[in-house]
N, C-alpha and C positions, 0 to 999 in steps of 0.2 A: 504495499500498499504506501510506503513513504517515498520509492524511487517514483510511481505513477504522479504522486502527488509533488512530488522535486520537479518533475519534468513540466507538469501542468504551470507552477509559479515561475518557473524560468521561461516557459514559452509566452506568459502574459507580460513578464518584465521586458523581454526582447521585444514584443509587439508595440507596449508603450514607449519605448525609445525611439521609435521611429524607424527602426532596423526593418532592411526588405533585401528580398533575397538580390544576388548577384543578375543582373540582365532585367530586372524588373525596370522600367524607364516609365516614370509619369509625364505624359507629354501635354503639354497646354494646349490649348484650343486650337490655335494658331497652326499648331505644328500636327493637326490629324490627320490631312490629305496634303501629300506633299507629291512635287512632278520634279524628277530628275533628269538631267539635262547632259547628255556628254559624258556619261559615266560607263566604264565596263560591265561586262554580265557579272562578274563576280562582286563587284561592288554593288550593282543594283540588288542582286540576290541576297547579300548581309543586310540591305535598307529593308528590303522586302521583310526580311525574317525579324529584324528589330523591331520595326513599325507594327507588324502582327501583332508581336506580344505586347504591345502598348496600347492596343486598340486603335491604332493609326492604318493608314492605308497609302501606299504606294501608287498613283493614279496614273493611267495612261495619256492622258491629255489635259495640257497646262489649263483649258477651260474650267476642270472640277479641281483645280489643285488651290489650297489657300496659300501657300509658298511654293516659290522655285527653287531649286538648289541647281546651280551651273557648273560642272566639273570639267576642270581644262588642265592640260599637262599632265595627268594621269601617268604615273610611270613606275614600273617594276624593275628594279636593278639587284646585280649581287656584286659582292666584291670578296677577293679571295685574302683571307687575313693570316692563314699559316699553310704551310707545305710541307708534306712528309718527304723523308730522306728521298724516294723517288721521283719527288717532284710534282706528287699531287697535291690536291687540295685537302687540308686535314680541317680547317676551320674556314666558314663562310658566315658574310655578313649579308643579310636581305634589307633592302631598300625598298621603300612605298613611298612614294610622293605623289602629291596632288595638290591642286588649288581651287577651292570653292566660293562662290557667290550665291549669297541667299537673298531673294528679293520676294516681295508680297504680289500677291494676285494683281494688283494695279500696276507694276513694274516698278515699284519703290524698292530701292535696295537698300537693305538693312545691314548686311555686311559686304563691304567691299571685298576684292580677291583677297583671301586668306590662304597662305601655304600650309599644308599639313604634312609631317614627315614621320614616319615612323620606321624604326630599325630592329633587326634581330640577329642575334648570333647564334649558330649551330655548328656542334661538330659533324665533320662529313666523313663518315667511317667507310673505307673503301672496301672492306669486306662484303658489305650489305648495301648494296647500290640500289636495288628495288626497295627495299625501308626506306631509306634516305631519300628518294623521290619524294614517296609517300608523306616522310615527314615533313618536305619542304613544302610540298602542297598544304599540310594541316595549318603549319606555320603561315604561310601566305593567308589562308582563311581566317586565321586569328589576326591578320596583322589589316585584314577587312574589314572585320567585325569591330576591332579597336578603332578604326579610321571612322566608322560610323558612328561609334557611341563618341569619341571625341565631338565630331561636327555638330551632333545632337546637343551635347552638353553647351557648344558654344552658343547655337541658335537657341537653346531653352534661356539662356542667361539673356541675352539681345532681347527675344520677344518679352520676357518679363520685365526688364529694364523699361522697353516702349511703353507696356501697359502702365506703369506707373507714372 
């Protein structure tokens, strides 16, 4: 009986302090319908997933959107950080860069072109190349997800500041 009571009380305190699960996003009303322009399919898919979990929607028509996000100069790259004795890459650094602009439906620009850059390093095991290719794809997907979260956080801050 005591462990169940402890868990219940702990859950109550956790809920009372404002804790929420990672991935849960509270979108302001102005960010519920988003039109994304110029983004890669991977970034678009991550936007769709994040908005869907927050009761938002990535719309396919600019007429249905409350805000526009324009993506420019989206770039994936990698750089070798260290080499093995055989001259093969042991450690890689992955880059993801883009610039984005936020505008309301009436073309009022809220955020001028903002750069966003994410870097990740990982060990490139030459013995298991197939697994490393999969690992690199997982890391890239996480980078897309982080980029979406960073953009949404910045956009939320601007939308909240504009309503005050």
